[in-house]
C-alpha positions as CSV (number, residue, x, y, z in Angstrom):
1,M,40.5,-4.0,16.8
2,D,41.3,-6.4,14.3
3,R,42.3,-5.4,10.6
4,D,38.9,-6.4,9.0
5,R,36.7,-4.8,11.7
6,L,39.2,-1.6,11.2
7,A,38.7,-1.6,7.4
8,Q,35.0,-1.9,7.9
9,A,34.7,1.0,10.4
10,L,36.8,3.3,8.0
11,M,34.8,2.5,5.1
12,A,31.5,3.2,7.0
13,T,33.1,6.5,7.7
14,F,34.1,7.3,4.6
15,L,30.5,6.4,3.1
16,E,29.2,8.8,5.6
17,E,31.4,11.4,4.6
18,L,31.0,10.9,0.9
19,E,27.2,11.4,1.2
20,E,28.0,14.6,2.8
21,H,30.4,15.8,0.1
22,V,28.3,14.7,-2.7
23,A,25.6,17.0,-1.4
24,A,27.9,19.9,-0.8
25,L,28.9,19.4,-4.2
26,N,25.7,19.6,-5.7
27,R,25.0,22.5,-3.8
28,D,28.1,24.5,-4.6
29,L,27.5,23.8,-8.4
30,L,24.1,24.8,-8.3
31,A,24.8,28.2,-7.0
32,L,27.9,28.4,-9.4
33,E,25.5,27.7,-12.3
34,K,23.8,30.9,-11.6
35,N,26.9,32.8,-12.6
36,P,27.2,34.8,-9.1
37,A,29.5,37.8,-8.6
38,P,32.9,37.7,-8.6
39,P,33.7,37.6,-4.6
40,R,31.0,34.8,-4.7
41,F,32.4,33.0,-7.4
42,G,35.7,32.8,-5.4
43,E,34.2,31.8,-2.6
44,L,32.3,28.6,-4.3
45,M,35.6,27.6,-6.1
46,T,37.3,27.6,-2.9
47,S,34.5,25.4,-1.3
48,L,34.2,23.1,-4.5
49,L,37.9,22.4,-4.5
50,R,38.2,21.9,-0.4
51,T,35.3,19.2,-0.7
52,V,36.9,17.4,-3.9
53,H,40.2,17.2,-2.2
54,S,38.6,16.2,1.5
55,V,37.2,13.1,-0.9
56,K,40.4,12.3,-2.6
57,G,42.2,12.2,0.7
58,A,39.7,10.0,2.6
59,S,39.4,7.4,-0.5
60,R,43.0,7.1,-0.5
61,A,42.7,5.8,3.1
62,V,40.1,3.2,2.2
63,S,42.0,2.3,-0.8
64,A,39.4,3.2,-3.3
65,G,41.4,4.2,-6.3
66,V,38.9,4.9,-8.9
67,I,37.4,7.6,-6.8
68,E,40.8,9.3,-5.8
69,M,41.7,9.3,-9.3
70,A,38.6,10.9,-10.4
71,C,38.8,13.4,-7.7
72,H,42.3,14.1,-8.7
73,R,40.9,14.9,-12.4
74,L,37.9,16.9,-11.0
75,E,40.5,18.9,-9.0
76,E,42.2,20.1,-12.1
77,V,38.9,20.8,-14.1
78,L,37.9,23.0,-11.1
79,A,41.6,24.7,-11.1
80,A,41.0,25.3,-15.0
81,V,37.4,26.7,-14.3
82,Q,38.9,28.9,-11.5
83,R,41.7,30.3,-13.9
84,L,38.9,31.1,-16.8
85,M,36.9,32.9,-13.8
86,R,33.6,31.6,-15.3
87,A,31.8,28.5,-15.5
88,P,31.2,27.3,-19.3
89,P,28.1,25.3,-19.5
90,E,30.0,22.2,-20.7
91,L,32.3,22.0,-18.1
92,M,29.4,22.5,-15.6
93,E,27.5,19.6,-17.0
94,L,30.6,17.4,-16.7
95,C,30.8,18.5,-13.0
96,F,27.2,17.6,-12.3
97,T,27.8,14.1,-14.1
98,A,30.9,13.9,-11.7
99,A,28.8,14.4,-8.6
100,D,26.0,11.7,-10.0
101,A,29.0,9.3,-10.7
102,L,30.5,9.6,-6.9
103,D,27.3,9.3,-5.7
104,D,26.7,6.1,-7.4
105,A,30.3,4.9,-6.6
106,G,29.4,5.3,-2.9
107,R,26.4,3.0,-3.3
108,R,28.4,0.4,-5.2
109,L,30.8,0.5,-2.2
110,A,28.1,0.1,0.4
111,Q,26.8,-2.8,-1.6
112,K,30.4,-4.4,-2.0
113,Q,30.2,-4.3,-5.8
114,D,33.3,-4.1,-8.0
115,M,33.9,-0.5,-9.4
116,K,35.2,-2.0,-12.7
117,G,32.7,-0.7,-15.5
118,S,31.1,1.9,-13.2
119,P,30.0,5.3,-14.5
120,L,32.8,6.9,-12.5
121,E,35.5,4.7,-14.2
122,A,33.9,5.5,-17.6
123,L,33.9,9.3,-16.8
124,L,37.8,9.5,-16.3
125,P,38.8,10.1,-19.8
126,R,36.3,12.9,-20.3
127,L,37.8,14.3,-17.2
128,E,41.1,14.1,-18.1
129,A,40.7,15.8,-21.5
130,A,38.8,18.5,-19.9
131,A,41.6,19.1,-17.5
132,R,43.8,19.4,-20.6
133,A,42.2,21.5,-22.4
134,P,39.2,22.9,-20.6
135,G,38.3,25.8,-23.3
136,S,37.9,23.3,-26.2
137,L,35.7,21.0,-24.5
138,R,32.7,20.1,-26.5
139,P,29.5,18.4,-25.3
140,A,29.9,14.8,-25.7
141,P,27.5,11.7,-25.5
142,P,26.4,11.3,-22.0
143,V,27.8,8.3,-20.0
144,A,25.6,5.5,-19.1
145,L,24.5,7.2,-15.9
146,E,21.4,8.6,-14.8
147,P,20.8,10.6,-11.6
148,V,19.0,8.8,-8.7
149,R,16.6,11.6,-8.9
150,T,15.4,10.4,-12.3
151,T,16.0,6.6,-12.2
152,Q,14.9,5.6,-8.8
153,P,12.1,8.1,-7.7
154,G,11.6,5.8,-4.6
155,T,15.1,6.8,-3.1
156,P,15.5,10.4,-2.9
157,P,19.3,11.4,-3.0
158,P,21.1,12.2,0.6
159,S,22.0,15.6,1.0
160,T,22.1,18.4,3.7
161,P,20.2,21.9,4.0
162,P,22.2,24.9,2.6
163,E,24.7,26.4,4.6
164,A,24.3,25.1,8.1
165,P,25.4,27.6,10.7
166,A,28.7,26.9,12.9
167,P,28.6,24.9,15.7
168,A,28.2,26.6,18.9
169,A,30.5,26.6,21.9
170,E,28.7,23.6,23.5
171,G,30.9,20.9,21.9
172,L,31.7,19.2,18.9
173,P,29.0,17.4,17.3
174,V,28.7,13.5,17.7
175,R,27.4,11.0,15.0
176,V,24.7,8.8,16.4
177,S,23.2,6.0,14.4
178,A,19.5,6.5,13.4
179,Q,19.0,3.2,14.7
180,K,20.5,4.0,18.1
181,L,18.1,7.0,18.0
182,D,15.0,5.1,17.4
183,A,15.6,2.1,20.0
184,L,16.3,5.2,22.5
185,L,13.1,7.0,21.7
186,A,11.2,3.5,21.9
187,R,12.4,3.0,25.5
188,S,11.6,6.7,26.5
189,G,8.1,5.9,25.0
190,E,7.7,2.5,27.0
191,L,8.9,4.4,30.2
192,R,6.1,7.1,29.7
193,V,3.5,4.3,29.1
194,A,4.8,2.7,32.5
195,G,4.1,5.9,34.2
196,L,0.7,6.0,32.9
197,R,0.1,2.7,34.1
198,M,1.4,3.5,37.5
199,E,-1.1,6.1,37.7
200,G,-3.7,3.5,37.3
201,R,-2.0,1.6,40.0
202,V,-2.2,4.6,42.4
203,E,-6.0,4.6,41.8
204,L,-6.3,1.2,42.5
205,L,-4.4,1.3,45.8
206,E,-6.7,4.3,46.6
207,T,-10.0,2.2,45.9
208,V,-8.7,-0.7,48.0
209,R,-7.9,1.6,51.1
210,E,-11.4,3.2,50.8
211,E,-13.1,-0.3,50.7
212,L,-10.7,-0.8,54.0
213,H,-12.1,2.1,55.4
214,Q,-15.9,1.0,54.9
215,L,-14.8,-2.3,56.3
216,R,-13.4,-1.1,59.1
217,L,-16.3,0.9,60.4
218,Q,-18.2,-2.4,60.8
219,L,-15.5,-3.8,63.1
220,K,-14.9,-3.3,66.9
221,G,-12.2,-3.7,69.5
222,A,-8.7,-5.5,68.5
223,E,-10.0,-5.8,64.8
224,E,-10.8,-2.5,64.1
225,T,-7.6,-1.3,65.5
226,A,-5.6,-3.7,63.3
227,A,-7.5,-2.5,60.4
228,R,-7.0,1.1,61.0
229,R,-3.1,0.6,61.5
230,L,-3.3,-1.2,57.9
231,E,-5.5,1.7,56.5
232,T,-2.7,4.1,57.5
233,R,-0.1,1.9,56.2
234,L,-1.9,1.5,52.9
235,A,-2.5,5.6,53.0
236,Q,1.4,6.1,53.3
237,L,1.8,3.7,50.7
238,G,-0.3,5.3,48.3
239,R,1.3,8.8,49.0
240,A,4.9,7.2,48.4
241,L,3.4,5.5,45.3
242,A,2.1,8.8,43.9
243,A,5.1,10.7,44.8
244,D,7.2,8.0,42.9
245,R,4.8,8.3,40.0
246,R,5.2,12.0,39.9
247,T,9.0,11.6,39.7
248,L,8.9,9.0,37.1
249,L,6.6,10.9,35.1
250,Q,8.9,14.2,35.3
251,A,12.1,12.2,34.4
252,T,10.4,10.4,31.2
253,S,9.0,13.6,30.1
254,G,12.6,15.2,30.3
255,L,14.1,12.4,28.6
256,D,11.4,12.0,26.1
257,E,12.0,15.8,25.2
258,E,15.6,15.6,25.0
259,V,15.5,12.4,22.8
260,R,13.1,14.0,20.5
261,R,15.3,17.0,20.1
262,A,18.3,14.5,19.2
263,R,15.8,13.1,16.7
264,T,14.9,16.7,15.1
265,L,16.3,17.9,11.9
266,P,15.4,21.2,9.8
267,F,12.5,20.9,7.5
268,A,15.3,21.8,4.7
269,E,16.5,18.3,5.1
270,A,13.7,16.6,3.8
271,C,13.9,19.1,0.7
272,A,17.8,18.1,0.3
273,G,18.6,17.3,-3.6
274,L,15.2,18.5,-4.9
275,E,16.9,21.6,-6.1
276,R,19.1,19.3,-8.6
277,T,16.3,17.1,-9.5
278,T,14.2,20.4,-10.6
279,R,17.3,21.5,-12.4
280,D,17.7,18.3,-14.1
281,L,14.3,17.6,-15.2
282,A,13.7,21.1,-16.3
283,H,16.6,21.0,-18.5
284,A,15.4,17.5,-20.0
285,A,12.0,19.3,-20.8
286,G,13.5,22.4,-22.0
287,K,11.7,24.5,-19.2
288,E,13.2,27.0,-16.7
289,V,12.1,26.1,-13.5
290,G,13.5,27.3,-10.0
291,L,13.0,25.8,-6.6
292,E,12.1,27.8,-3.4
293,V,12.0,26.3,0.2
294,R,10.2,28.3,2.9
295,G,10.2,27.3,6.6
296,G,13.3,25.2,6.1
297,A,14.6,25.8,9.4
298,L,11.4,24.2,11.3
299,E,12.8,21.4,13.3
300,L,11.0,18.1,12.9
301,D,11.4,14.4,13.7
302,R,14.0,12.7,11.8
303,S,11.5,9.8,11.0
304,L,8.9,12.2,9.9
305,L,11.4,13.9,7.3
306,Q,12.5,10.6,6.2
307,G,8.9,9.8,5.3
308,L,8.2,13.0,3.7
309,R,11.2,12.4,1.4
310,E,9.5,10.5,-1.5
311,P,6.3,12.3,-1.5
312,L,8.1,15.5,-2.0
313,L,10.4,14.2,-4.7
314,H,7.4,12.9,-6.5
315,L,5.3,16.2,-6.3
316,V,8.2,18.0,-7.4
317,R,8.7,15.7,-10.2
318,N,4.7,16.1,-11.1
319,A,5.0,19.7,-10.9
320,V,7.7,20.0,-13.2
321,A,6.7,17.5,-15.8
322,H,2.8,18.6,-15.5
323,G,2.5,21.8,-14.1
324,V,5.2,24.3,-15.2
325,E,4.9,25.3,-19.1
326,T,7.5,25.9,-21.4
327,P,9.3,29.2,-21.7
328,A,7.1,30.1,-24.6
329,E,4.1,29.1,-23.2
330,R,4.7,31.2,-20.2
331,R,5.5,34.0,-22.1
332,E,2.1,33.8,-24.4
333,A,0.1,33.5,-20.9
334,G,1.9,36.8,-19.9
335,K,4.0,34.9,-17.0
336,P,8.1,34.9,-16.4
337,E,9.8,32.4,-18.5
338,E,11.1,30.8,-15.4
339,G,8.5,29.0,-13.5
340,R,8.4,28.5,-9.5
341,V,8.1,25.4,-7.6
342,T,7.7,26.2,-3.8
343,L,7.9,23.9,-0.6
344,S,6.7,25.3,2.7
345,A,6.1,23.9,6.1
346,R,4.0,25.1,9.2
347,L,3.1,23.8,12.4
348,R,-0.7,23.8,13.0
349,G,-1.4,22.5,16.6
350,G,0.1,19.1,16.8
351,R,0.4,18.9,13.1
352,V,2.7,19.7,10.5
353,Q,1.4,21.2,7.1
354,V,3.7,20.8,4.1
355,M,2.7,22.6,0.7
356,V,3.9,21.9,-2.6
357,E,3.0,24.5,-5.1
358,D,3.6,25.5,-8.5
359,D,2.7,28.6,-10.7
360,G,2.0,26.5,-13.8
361,R,-1.2,25.7,-15.9
362,G,-3.2,23.8,-13.1
363,L,-5.1,20.5,-13.6
364,D,-7.0,19.6,-16.3
365,L,-10.3,18.4,-14.9
366,A,-11.8,17.6,-18.1
367,S,-8.9,15.3,-19.0
368,I,-8.8,13.8,-15.6
369,R,-12.6,12.8,-15.9
370,A,-12.2,11.7,-19.3
371,R,-9.1,9.2,-18.0
372,A,-11.3,8.2,-15.1
373,R,-14.2,7.2,-17.3
374,A,-12.1,5.2,-19.5
375,R,-10.9,3.1,-16.5
376,G,-14.3,2.6,-15.1
377,L,-14.1,4.9,-12.2
378,P,-17.0,7.0,-10.8
379,V,-17.1,10.5,-12.0
380,L,-19.2,12.8,-9.8
381,E,-18.7,16.4,-12.2
382,D,-18.0,18.4,-9.3
383,A,-14.9,19.8,-7.6
384,G,-14.4,16.2,-5.9
385,D,-13.3,15.0,-8.9
386,V,-9.8,16.4,-8.6
387,R,-8.9,13.8,-5.9
388,L,-9.2,11.1,-8.9
389,I,-5.4,12.0,-9.9
390,F,-4.5,9.9,-6.5
391,M,-5.9,6.7,-7.9
392,S,-3.4,3.9,-9.2
393,G,-2.6,3.9,-12.8
394,L,-4.6,7.2,-13.6
395,S,-2.2,9.6,-15.6
396,T,-2.9,12.5,-18.0
397,A,0.4,12.1,-19.7
398,D,0.1,11.6,-23.5
399,S,3.2,9.3,-23.3
400,V,5.1,7.5,-20.9
401,T,8.7,8.9,-20.3
402,A,11.3,8.3,-17.5
403,V,9.2,11.1,-15.4
404,S,5.4,10.5,-16.2
405,G,2.9,8.5,-18.0
406,R,2.6,5.4,-15.7
407,G,0.0,6.8,-13.0
408,V,2.0,5.5,-10.0
409,G,3.4,8.6,-8.6
410,L,0.3,10.5,-6.6
411,D,-1.0,7.1,-5.8
412,V,2.5,6.6,-3.9
413,V,2.4,10.1,-2.4
414,R,-1.4,9.1,-1.1
415,S,-0.5,5.8,0.4
416,Q,2.8,6.8,2.1
417,V,1.6,9.9,3.7
418,E,-1.5,7.6,5.0
419,G,0.8,5.4,6.2
420,M,2.2,8.3,8.4
421,R,-1.4,8.8,9.6
422,G,-1.8,11.8,7.4
423,G,-3.6,12.9,4.5
424,V,-2.9,14.7,1.2
425,D,-5.4,17.3,-0.5
426,V,-4.8,19.2,-3.6
427,T,-6.4,22.6,-5.1
428,F,-5.8,24.3,-8.4
429,E,-6.6,27.5,-10.3
430,P,-6.7,26.7,-14.0
431,G,-3.8,28.8,-15.7
432,Q,-2.3,29.8,-12.4
433,G,-0.9,26.9,-10.6
434,T,-1.6,23.7,-8.3
435,R,-1.0,23.3,-4.8
436,F,-0.7,20.2,-2.9
437,V,-1.1,20.1,1.0
438,L,0.4,17.3,2.9
439,D,-0.9,17.0,6.5
440,V,1.0,14.8,9.1
441,P,1.3,14.6,12.7
442,L,4.2,16.3,14.8
443,T,5.6,12.8,16.1
444,L,5.2,9.6,15.1
445,S,6.2,7.5,18.1
446,T,3.4,8.9,20.7
447,L,-0.2,10.1,20.5
448,R,-3.3,11.2,22.5
449,V,-5.9,8.9,21.0
450,L,-9.5,8.3,21.5
451,L,-10.3,4.9,22.2
452,V,-13.8,3.4,20.8
453,T,-15.4,0.1,20.5
454,A,-17.2,-1.2,17.3
455,G,-18.0,-4.6,16.5
456,G,-16.7,-5.9,19.8
457,Q,-13.5,-4.6,19.2
458,T,-11.4,-1.7,20.7
459,F,-9.9,0.9,18.3
460,A,-8.0,4.1,18.6
461,V,-8.4,7.4,16.6
462,A,-6.0,10.2,17.0
463,G,-7.5,12.4,19.2
464,E,-6.6,15.6,16.8
465,S,-8.9,14.2,13.9
466,V,-12.0,14.0,16.4
467,E,-13.7,17.4,16.2
468,R,-16.7,16.5,18.6
469,L,-18.4,13.7,20.0
470,L,-22.3,13.3,19.7
471,R,-25.2,11.7,20.8
472,L,-27.5,11.0,17.9
473,G,-31.3,11.0,17.8
474,P,-33.6,10.4,14.8
475,G,-34.1,14.1,14.4
476,D,-30.3,14.5,13.9
477,V,-30.5,12.5,10.8
478,R,-31.8,13.5,7.1
479,V,-32.1,10.9,4.0
480,V,-31.1,12.3,0.9
481,E,-31.1,9.7,-2.2
482,G,-31.3,6.8,0.4
483,R,-28.1,8.0,2.3
484,Q,-28.3,9.1,5.8
485,L,-26.5,12.4,6.7
486,W,-26.2,14.1,10.0
487,T,-27.4,17.8,9.9
488,A,-24.8,19.9,11.1
489,P,-25.2,23.8,11.9
490,Q,-23.9,24.6,8.1
491,A,-23.7,21.4,6.1
492,L,-25.0,17.8,5.8
493,V,-22.2,15.5,7.0
494,P,-22.0,11.7,5.5
495,L,-23.1,9.3,8.3
496,A,-22.0,5.7,8.7
497,T,-21.1,3.4,11.5
498,L,-17.5,2.5,12.0
499,A,-18.6,-1.2,12.2
500,T,-19.6,-1.0,8.9
501,V,-16.7,0.8,7.1
502,L,-14.3,-1.6,9.0
503,G,-16.5,-4.5,7.3
504,L,-17.5,-5.5,11.3
505,P,-21.0,-6.7,12.4
506,D,-23.0,-3.8,13.5
507,S,-24.1,-3.9,17.2
508,V,-27.8,-3.8,18.5
509,P,-29.4,-0.4,17.8
510,R,-29.9,1.9,20.9
511,A,-31.9,4.7,21.1
512,R,-29.4,7.6,21.1
513,P,-26.2,6.1,19.7
514,G,-22.8,7.6,20.3
515,A,-20.6,9.0,17.3
516,M,-17.7,11.1,16.6
517,V,-17.0,13.6,14.0
518,L,-13.7,13.3,12.0
519,G,-12.3,16.0,10.1
520,S,-10.0,15.5,7.2
521,G,-8.9,18.9,5.2
522,E,-12.2,20.3,4.4
523,L,-14.1,17.0,4.4
524,R,-16.2,15.6,7.5
525,A,-17.8,12.3,8.5
526,V,-19.7,10.9,11.5
527,L,-18.9,7.6,12.4
528,V,-21.3,5.8,14.9
529,V,-19.7,3.7,17.6
530,D,-20.7,1.1,20.0
531,E,-19.0,3.0,23.1
532,V,-16.4,5.9,23.8
533,V,-14.0,4.3,26.3
534,A,-11.4,7.0,27.2
535,E,-8.6,9.4,26.0
536,Q,-5.4,8.7,26.7
537,E,-1.6,9.2,25.6
538,V,-0.3,6.0,24.0
539,L,2.7,4.5,22.4
540,I,2.6,3.5,18.7
541,R,4.1,0.8,17.0
542,G,4.4,0.0,13.2
543,L,2.9,-2.6,11.6
544,G,6.0,-4.4,10.8
545,A,7.5,-5.5,7.4
546,R,5.3,-8.3,6.7
547,I,2.1,-6.1,6.8
548,R,2.6,-3.9,3.8
549,R,-0.9,-2.2,4.0
550,A,-3.9,-2.7,6.3
551,R,-6.9,-0.8,4.9
552,H,-7.6,2.0,7.5
553,V,-5.0,1.0,10.1
554,T,-1.9,2.6,10.1
555,G,-0.2,1.4,13.4
556,M,-0.7,-0.3,16.6
557,A,-1.4,1.7,19.9
558,V,0.0,0.3,23.0
559,L,-2.1,1.0,25.9
560,P,-1.5,1.7,29.5
561,D,-2.6,-1.4,30.6
562,G,-0.4,-3.3,27.8
563,R,-3.2,-4.3,25.4
564,L,-2.9,-3.2,21.6
565,A,-5.5,-1.4,19.9
566,P,-5.4,-0.8,16.1
567,L,-4.5,2.8,15.2
568,L,-7.1,3.8,12.5
569,N,-6.2,6.6,9.9
570,A,-9.0,9.5,10.2
571,H,-8.2,10.5,6.6
572,S,-9.0,7.2,5.3
573,L,-12.3,6.5,7.2
574,V,-13.7,10.0,6.3
575,R,-13.2,9.1,2.4
576,A,-14.8,5.7,3.0
577,A,-17.7,7.1,5.0
578,E,-18.6,9.2,2.1
579,G,-19.4,6.2,0.1
580,R,-21.1,4.3,2.9
581,T,-24.3,4.9,4.8
582,A,-25.6,4.2,8.2
583,P,-27.9,0.9,8.3
584,S,-31.7,1.5,8.3
585,G,-31.7,0.0,11.9
586,L,-29.4,2.8,13.4
587,F,-32.4,3.5,15.7
588,P,-34.7,1.0,17.2
589,T,-37.6,0.3,15.2
590,P,-40.7,1.8,16.9
591,V,-43.7,-0.3,17.9
592,E,-46.2,0.1,14.9
593,K,-49.3,1.6,15.6
594,K,-52.6,-0.4,14.3
595,A,-54.0,2.5,13.0
596,R,-53.4,3.4,9.5
597,R,-51.0,6.3,8.8
598,R,-52.5,9.1,6.5
599,V,-49.9,10.2,3.6
600,L,-50.7,13.2,1.4
601,L,-49.5,12.4,-1.9
602,A,-49.0,15.2,-4.6
603,D,-48.2,14.8,-8.1
604,D,-49.5,16.1,-11.3
605,S,-48.5,13.0,-13.2
606,M,-51.7,10.7,-13.3
607,T,-49.2,7.8,-14.0
608,T,-46.8,8.7,-11.3
609,R,-49.4,9.5,-8.7
610,A,-51.5,6.2,-9.5
611,L,-48.2,4.3,-9.2
612,E,-47.0,5.8,-5.9
613,Q,-50.4,5.5,-4.2
614,S,-50.5,1.9,-5.1
615,I,-47.0,1.5,-3.5
616,L,-48.2,3.5,-0.4
617,E,-51.2,1.8,0.0
618,A,-50.0,-1.8,-0.3
619,A,-47.6,-0.9,2.7
620,G,-50.2,-0.1,4.7
621,Y,-50.8,3.6,4.4
622,D,-54.1,6.0,4.0
623,V,-53.3,7.9,0.9
624,L,-54.9,11.2,0.1
625,A,-54.1,11.8,-3.6
626,C,-53.8,15.5,-4.9
627,V,-53.0,16.8,-8.4
628,D,-50.8,19.5,-7.3
629,G,-49.6,21.3,-4.3
630,Q,-52.5,23.9,-3.8
631,E,-54.8,20.9,-3.4
632,A,-52.4,19.3,-1.1
633,W,-52.2,22.2,0.9
634,D,-56.1,23.0,1.0
635,R,-56.6,19.2,2.0
636,L,-54.0,19.2,4.5
637,Q,-55.2,22.0,6.4
638,A,-59.0,20.5,6.0
639,E,-58.2,16.7,6.9
640,G,-54.8,16.5,8.3
641,A,-52.0,13.9,7.6
642,E,-48.8,12.5,9.1
643,A,-46.4,12.9,6.1
644,I,-46.3,14.7,2.9
645,V,-44.8,12.9,-0.6
646,S,-44.7,15.4,-3.0
647,D,-43.2,16.1,-6.7
648,V,-41.5,19.4,-7.3
649,E,-42.5,20.6,-10.8
650,M,-46.5,21.3,-10.6
651,P,-48.9,23.7,-11.5
652,R,-50.1,26.5,-9.2
653,M,-47.9,25.3,-6.1
654,D,-44.8,23.4,-6.7
655,G,-43.0,21.3,-4.4
656,F,-40.8,23.6,-3.0
657,A,-43.5,26.3,-2.2
658,L,-45.6,23.6,-0.6
659,T,-42.7,22.6,1.7
660,E,-42.2,26.2,2.7
661,A,-45.8,26.7,3.5
662,V,-45.7,23.8,5.8
663,R,-42.7,24.7,7.3
664,G,-44.2,27.9,8.2
665,S,-47.4,26.5,9.6
666,P,-47.5,26.3,13.6
667,R,-49.6,23.5,13.3
668,F,-47.8,21.3,10.6
669,N,-44.1,22.5,10.8
670,R,-42.9,19.3,12.1
671,L,-44.6,17.1,9.4
672,P,-42.1,14.8,7.6
673,V,-41.9,16.3,3.7
674,V,-40.4,13.8,1.2
675,L,-39.7,15.5,-2.2
676,V,-39.8,12.8,-5.0
677,T,-38.6,14.6,-8.2
678,A,-36.8,14.3,-11.6
679,R,-34.4,17.2,-10.6
680,S,-31.1,15.7,-9.8
681,K,-28.8,18.7,-9.8
682,P,-27.0,19.4,-6.6
683,E,-28.5,22.9,-6.5
684,D,-32.0,21.6,-6.8
685,R,-31.3,19.1,-3.8
686,A,-29.7,22.0,-1.9
687,R,-33.0,24.1,-2.3
688,G,-34.9,21.2,-1.3
689,L,-33.1,20.6,1.6
690,Q,-33.1,24.4,2.4
691,V,-36.8,24.9,2.3
692,G,-36.9,22.2,5.0
693,A,-37.7,19.0,3.2
694,S,-37.0,16.0,5.3
695,A,-35.5,13.7,2.3
696,Y,-34.9,14.1,-1.4
697,L,-35.4,11.4,-3.5
698,V,-34.6,11.3,-7.5
699,K,-36.9,9.5,-9.6
700,S,-34.2,8.4,-12.0
701,A,-33.1,6.2,-9.1
702,F,-36.5,5.7,-7.7
703,D,-36.8,2.4,-5.7
704,Q,-40.1,1.7,-3.8
705,T,-38.1,-0.1,-0.9
706,Q,-35.9,3.2,-0.8
707,L,-39.2,5.5,-0.3
708,L,-40.9,3.1,2.1
709,E,-37.9,2.8,4.3
710,T,-37.6,6.6,4.1
711,L,-41.0,7.1,5.4
712,R,-40.7,4.6,8.2
713,Q,-37.5,6.4,9.7
714,L,-39.4,9.6,9.6
715,L,-42.5,8.4,11.1
């Protein structure tokens, strides 16, 4: 190896070690700041001195003179702290600043930048002064250095989990680059897909053998003998191919498992550095905040942890800046002065749930709604408004700071989690705290998917997001305010076609179209598809660097036959389906009867009754107009009708009571009932559907086309 290549290799090794040593410095300094007991104090000082000494020796090997000198001075400062048997706050701040400066120096070396004028060089006089007179050190103006945790929110600091156990007797650890592990996993996935493809070949061979068997039955003599011999050879080839397929799948499954094990790291790895971030932000804001990690030993895929780093950083910053109150506010609220931010991880089937919780003030929903209205966003005045905080540009901060106020943090969280085929949800309790739940798949490389077609194209949806498959009929659909909903046993679920959500042309309507029920946290949606093709395990490929974001698409699924299918994000589809509706032609239009259909109309307002009667008669209906629910019920029993259009607020018998009477009648219990009313509150709509109304239309949004289309579908 020539001198230049040796120098490059040494520098690469040094930078990796420096990354780990900076993490160890931060970890031990944070523990030292908590004023531990004398035995623990001694252990921490020994560890800190050993770490700094290691960096000094390694920096000498790569001729990093500024780092070597800084570590020499830092050793003297730590030695003085060790003699004092205490850690003064001024010295602690200096040590933390030195750790940040070393981190910055490592990034400069990696980018081949000059160390002249670096924060570490500027820190040398302060380190020298502190080493000479540690007891007389006074707080000094900060060096022009801000930790990466507050100036670069997209680049969380590299670190390691607390106190890793000693290596087992199986051997010394070996460094393998992340790129090599990624390449190995990709090859493992391709082998797995090849094994699945071979399964199709075995089935094809068996089909050919069966066709040959049918042909042999029609032959005689020598031809029949030759065909029998060929059939036997095909059977032998099929058995051998099936055995090879089993061997290949067993080998690839084992290889895949070993590669995944090599790629897994503890969840605490994704939380590395966040304790330091919490400490710095809390000090800057005059707060007391502690960070707790639960489930840190849970082993997760390296690429998944890498993808979680930035969302977790944003959520922790958000919790400290917006959630946790000042000590005075917490005392007044009867809380401990120190706030808590908790990070936890747990497995749920094939997915991982990561929670970020704080015990602060919770979310100010009124302020969120006010800011949303100011930006022209739709406000629903219900619990779903809390999701407005994920909108880009929306912030409830009163001013822009280095930590908050620009309204980009939670939008970044949502987009990055969705990029991992996941979703994020938020709940809160006023005065008690806020919880963010990140739900992501356990692996990002292979996935069991449901293949469906829509708009003439094939798409893949993660099987874990599909709760059930349906065949829809007209009786399964309700119309509420012009929107079609699927009548689930416990609720009404938004219904849309997958083609409509994706902006593709809808197919020709069928009598009983197929649909899938997708779940995202507490939300559900039914998406109608052209066809459900199959359920398969597929290899997942990213969209590539050139495609930053494709709406509703998070990657490409490599099918066993080599074709590619866009992998859809179930969480994004569910939210999009809430604002869409299935087209009116979802079911084939029945042949219109020549006879005029009779509609019973009940409304105590003469003007409204005359308007609705003229609309219905112009559309070809025979209308029986009634002044209230009691008259409508009497005329229904006497003359009959094929549908009822009724107001709610009427004398003698209101629309709710009329609907209950109709549903309780053996003769009319299947009669369509459309309630047209000024009552727009959710509880009124819920009661209308509870008593059995087929559709609920609000007069403030009344449209004659909507009324006629609703009747057409119901009839």
